[in-house]
NUGU-84498 format. One record per residue (C-alpha): x, y, z. Coordinates in steps of 0.02 Angstrom, whole numbers, plus 32768, in hexadecimal, padded with zeros to 4 digits. Each point is the difference from the previous one (the first is absolute). Layout:
XYZ...
END
This chain:
80157FF38001802580AD7FE77FE68089807C7FD8801A809F7FA97F5E805D7F85801380927FA87F7680757F75802E80587FBC7FB880AA7FB87F6C7FEB80437FD17F61805C7F387FD480897FF37F8380037F4B800780BE7FB17F9180027F397FC680A37FBB801780367F637F9F80A87FB97FF5801780327F497F8D809C80017FC7809F80997FA6808D7FE1806A809980097FB680C37FFA807C80957FC67FDC80A88008805C806F7FCB7FC18092808B7FD17FE080AA7FBA7FB180567F6F800D80997FCA7F77806D7F6D804480637FE27FAD80AD7F7E7F817FF080447FB37F78803B7F357FE580787FB37F937FCC7F407FE180727F8B7FBD7FD87F5E7F9580837F847FE97FFB7F627F9380937F8E80358099802D8091806980947FF480A87FCD7FE4806C804F80AA807380947FD67F8380297F6F7FC780C67FF97F74803C7F9E7FD4809E7FF37F5B8010800B7FF280B57FD7808E80817FD57FC480C37FF3808380587FAE7FC980B580667FED7F8F80AC7F847FD080737F99806180877F967FA4807C80127F2380057F847F9280287F8F7FD3808E7FE67F487FBF80607F9E7FB87F917F567FE7806C7F677FCC7FDB7F398020806B7FB8807E804C7F857F81804680807FAC80C37FFD806A803D80CC7FE57FDF80AA80217FCB80BB7FAE808E806B80177FCF80AF7FDD80A880727FA6800480BE7FDA7FB47FE97F587FD67F5380027F897F5F805C80757F5080037FC67F4F8029808E7FB18038800F7F3C800B802F7FBA80AE807C7F6F80247FA87F6F805580487FAF808B7FF67F50802A7FE37FA980A080997F927FC5806980AB8019806B800080A0801680B5805E807E80567FAF7FB47FD87F497F33803C803F806780918048804E801B7F587F667FFA7FA67F9A806B80588076808B80207FF87FF97F297F5C80137FEE8020809A80788079804F7F987FB57FEC7F627F7D8086803680608083801E807E7FF77F7C7FE680857F737FC97FC97F5980AE80197F9180637F95808D80677F6E7FDC7FC07F9680777F537FDA7F95807F7F9F7F6780507FA480797F767FBB80557FD37F637F9080C57FB8803D7F867FE4809C7FA57F8A7FB6801E7F457FEB7FC37FC17F3F7F427FC3801A7FDC80B7806180097FE280A8806F805A807C80C37FC97FEE804C7FCB80C480987FFB7FD4800880AC7FA77F97806080AE808E7FAA805F806E804E7FB57FD380A78008800E800780B2807B8041807380387F55804D80B280217FC8800B808380787FB17FC6807D80647F6480108099808E7FC57FEA801880C2803D7F72802F809880227FC08027808180737FD17FB6808A808A7F5F7FCD806280667FE58013805780B27FE97F3B805D80BC7FD77F98802C8096804F7FEF7FC880C580247F597FD280AF806F7FD37FFF805980B17FC77F5C805C80887FAA7FA680CC7FDE8018802880A57FB77FF7806880A07FF77F7480758064802B80B480BF7FCC7FF8805D7F8280938070807F80357FED806F809E803C80907FC27FA3807D7F7E80307FFD7F477FE180437F567FBB7F727F767FB780057F577FB17F957F837FAB7FE97F607F987F6D7FBF7F937FD47F607F5A7FD080147F717FB57F937F627FBB802F7F587FB07F997F5F7FFE802F7F507FC17FC57F49803A80247F857F7C7FC77F4E80287FA17F6B802680507F6F7FA37FA57F6F80508071805980A77FF180217FF57F5C80CA804A7FFF80987F837FC280917FC1802880A88091800880AD7FAA800F80868079803D80B27FEA7FE2806D8096803780C48016804280728096804280A5803580508021803F8095809D804080767FEE803A80D380638055809C7FF57FF0809B804F800080A47FEF7F72809380387F8F807D7FA67F5F80567FA1805A802F7FAF807D7FA68023803C7F497F9C80927F99801C802E7F417FB3801F7F6780007FAD7F3E7FD280377F7380037FC17F3E7F757FE37F767F857F7C7FCD7FA87FD17F527F747F9A7FDB7F857FC17F9A7F487FC180067F9D7F9B7F677F417FCE7FFF7FF77F897F6E7F607FE780017FD480D67FED8096800E7FA1804A8090807580BD801F804A802C8065807780BC802E801F804F8077809080A4802C802C8049808A8089805A802880897FF77F9680A18039802580C47FF87FF680A4802E800980BD80087F7B806C804E7FDB80B47FFC7F60806C801B7FFB80BB802E7F6A80617FE47FFC80BC800F7F5D806A7FAC7F917F8E7FA280607FAD7FEE804A7F3F7FBA80937FBB800780557F5B7FA080857FB1800F80567F567FBB80827F9F800E7FD17F3C7FDC80677F517FE07FCA7F587FFD80AD7F737FD37F787F707FC0803B7F3A7F887F937FD07FC67FF37F327F5E7F867FD57FCB7FD47F507F6D7FAF7FD77FAB7FA27F7F7F6980317FCF7F577FDB7F948034801B7F3580AA7FB48004803C80AF8058805F80358098800C8086808A808580338081801F806E809C8097803F805C7FEB801780C480517FF980B37FFE7F778058802F803780A2800E7FAB80B38023802180A9800C7F7880A4803A7FEC80B8802D7F5F802D800C7FB580B9804C7F4C803F80167FD08090805F7F37803480277FA7807D80B57FA280137FEA7F61804480B27FC8802680147F477FCC80B17F967FDB80AD802E7FAD7FB880A87FEA7F6D7FDF7FA77F68807480337F367FEA7FEA7FAF80AC7FD57F407FFE80057FDE80A07FA27F71806A7FD57FEE80A47FBB7F9480907FB27FFC804B7F507F91809F7FB88015803D7F687FCC808F7F7F7FE37FF17F517FC5809C7FA77FFC7FD17F2B7FF980AC7FB07F62805D7F9480247FB97F4E7FD480197F5880077F8F7F6B8026801F7F527FC17F747F787F3B802A7FC67F4F80278029801F7F56809A808B805380357FDD802B80C180328074808E801C7FB6809B7FD1804F80BA80A4800980667FE67F97807F804B7FD880C380057F54805680397FE18086801C7F428034802D7FA780B7805C7F678013802B7F9880A180787F74801880457F8D806F80697F627FF080AF7FB2802580C280057FF7807C7F768008808E804A7FDD80C6802B804B8004808680A1801280927FBE80B18013809780427F547FA480B480097FCE7FD57F757F688032802A7F577F6D7F867FB07F5F8057802A7F4C7FC37FB47F637FED80397F417FE97FE77F4C803880207F537FE67FFC7F56805F80227F6680417FD37FE580D67FBD7F4F80317FF77FA280887FB07FB5806980817FE880BA7FB77FE380167F367F767FC67FA280077FC67F618059807F7F757F80805F7F96801080897F787F70806D7FC4800F80387F5A7F9B80537F657FF680307F45803D809B7FA77F85806F80147F9A7F8980937FF77FF780A0807F7F9D80877F867FA9803780357F3F7FBB804D7F9E807680807F67800F80247F87808F80BD7FCF7FEE80597F4780007FDE7FC780B1807D7FE680907FEB7F7B80887FD1801880A280757F83803C80997FAA7FD5807F7FA7804B80B2802F7FD180AD7F87801080B580637FF3809B7FC8800580D3803C7FF78095800D7FF18099804E804C80BA7FF77FF5806D809A807080AA7FDD7FC680A88051807B7FFA80B87F967F618019803A7FAA7FD57F677F567FAC80007FAE7FAF7F767F407FBA800C7F737FE27F8F7F4E7FD780407F617FAB7FB37F58803780287F517FAD7FD27F42802380317F797FAC7FC97F478002800B7F537FED7FA18042802E7F50806F806D805580BA7FB27FDD80A0807B801180C37FC88001808D807E802380B47FE1800680868085802080C58000800780918069804A808680308055802F806A80AE80948057802B8024802480C180778083802F
END
């Protein structure tokens, strides 16, 4: 129609929609819709999800809106009114078989479509979210979530727990001499961690590995020691089911102190991991997205043990400890097309308590060969599962995804050996492992310590 069009109160605009053809009103002018008017849509067959139908296009713009929209309940779509057009958008259908992670992704996509401008590139990408039969593709919707960022938070936790192992390890051990002296140490560390999939929640398995090098200096004797260390850690995490990978590297540091009073052994640490992370995600339609962000952690650690003297300079030491970590994942805006995400900043606090027993040579022993073995358990006393909140470009940040779960309780085992040379040089190596329900972590450290 040429010229302005007015729809009076009580009028009914009837549009018929089929899979192959649809009614459309094109106005070379403005459209005025009075209060009390009705838009009625009659559809034959299902509307393909993500499909956009222009019902009315008015070059002069649209004033007012329909008071009533009448469409059948079987028509799974919604009407969107923009400045110069009224559209019918087909929605993505869920399925009771979809897990909660995918269901949230579908709900978010349906909501995000409604706030996109008519020229949004998102509409052209929506067919990639469908199977060949036109149903919602659960794998594609799983890839749209920020799950990779939620699981990346666990990398920050792992790296800081590695620093706890360093602080509690032989690098800062008290010496066998009564005179106060300076010592220094250097060591390399490596770790591997697997967090299993959670079918009920819809999260995928995440595998991580990392390595690093640290050096420290301290002062003390057989009763006490204090010191500090610094170095770097480099880690990689891969979520194969999602085609996602995260790498992080950065400077780490910490301060540590130990004190022995009779049979009691006390250790305390403050630790920092200043990681910089990069996440890449495969997206539906053979595209990908990537984002860079900070992944930083602070931790405090306290451990207490009681050394029971055994025969031949051996000790049996029951120990308990508490570790609290705060991991901050900075806000990130991905690059990589219409499904790229803006991920909100997040702080994740985790607390662990551990208990165990260690059988080892006495710290005051003159023996050069010094093996040890330990067993125990670690439980998470604070901190829910890591999550991430994100949104498509131009859409609100309301898409929530969980990360791979960490077990509530894990069993721990450790072993190591040290050898003291007459020159004041001590070589040491340790291995540790923890295992719980779908949660398995192994680490190794090797280093040298020099006493002056």
